[in-house]
N, C-alpha and C positions, 0 to 999 in steps of 0.2 A: 639343571638348576642355576639360575644367574649367580654369579660371584662378585661382591664388591669389596673394596679396599677402604678402610675409614682409618682415621687416627684414634689412638687410644682414649682420648677425652671423649670420642663420640659414643663410648661405651660406658653404660652406668651399670655396673654389676650388682649393686644394691636394690635397683628397681626391676633389673633384668631386661633393660630396654637398649636399643641403639638407635641413633639418629643419623640418617644419611641427609646431607644437604648438597644443594648446589646444581651442578651439571648431572651427578649421579641420580638426585631425586627426580629431575626433569626425565632423565633416560628412563627410569623405572615408571613414572607417569604417563609419559607420552609415547615414547618409543616401543617399550616392551608391553606397554598397557596392562600392567598388572593390577591386581585387584586385592582388596583386603583379605586375609586369609592365605595368599600364596607363599610359598617358601623361598627363601633366599639365603645364601652362604655369605657371611660377612667374614673378612680378615683383618686383623689388626696390625699386621706387620711385624709380629713377634711370634711366628709359628703357632699361634691360636686361631682356631676357625670356629665360628658361631653358626648354628643352624637357627634360622629365625623364621618368623612369621610376621607379614605386614600386617599392622594394626592400624595405620592412618597413613593416606597418600595424598600429598599435595604437591604442586610444582616446583616449591621451594624447600620443603623438607618432607621426608618420610620417616615414619617411626615404626619400629620393629620390636617383637618380643622374643626373647632369646629363649629357644627351646632346650638347645642342648650345647655343650661346647667340648673341644678336644683339640689336640695336637693335629696340624695339618701336615699331611704327607708331602715334605718338600722336595725330596729327591726320588726319581724311580728307582725301582727295584733293579734296573738293568743299567748296563753303561751303553751309549751310543756313540760310536767312533766312526767319524767321516773321513774317508780316506779319497782325496781328489787330486786331479791334475790342476795346473794353474789354468783359470779360465781366461779368455780372450778380453782385451780391453780392460775396462774398469770394473768389471764384474766379481771380483774377489771379496770386496766388501759387502756386497749384497749376499753372496753366497754364504759367508761367515755369519751375518746377520740372522738369515733365515734358519741356518742350521742351529744355531743358538736358540732361536725362538722355538724351535721344533724339540729342543732337548739334548743336543748333541753335547758330550761332555768333552770331547777330544777331536781335534782336527789335525790331519795328517796331510801334508801338501807334497806332491812329487814334482 
């Protein structure tokens, strides 16, 4: 299920709706080719996750209905430690970046 990050102002808890605008809306409409009724996960940046259903899709704005909400699982249940030798040339920064993207919590260099 696709996951999108929005600011808190885009979430209206009273009417149980979420608005996604700009590049993300175009991505939903054009690239993902989602349809009304498809489900999407929306995160507000404060560890709350919303399961939503698309109710309106346009290139400039999509509207979603909130089905449920809950705390997002922010950290994995296990710790990933990368033990590595120094790579050649300028590859150290790339290795560290990719390790963190994959969820490494600690990097040990030899």
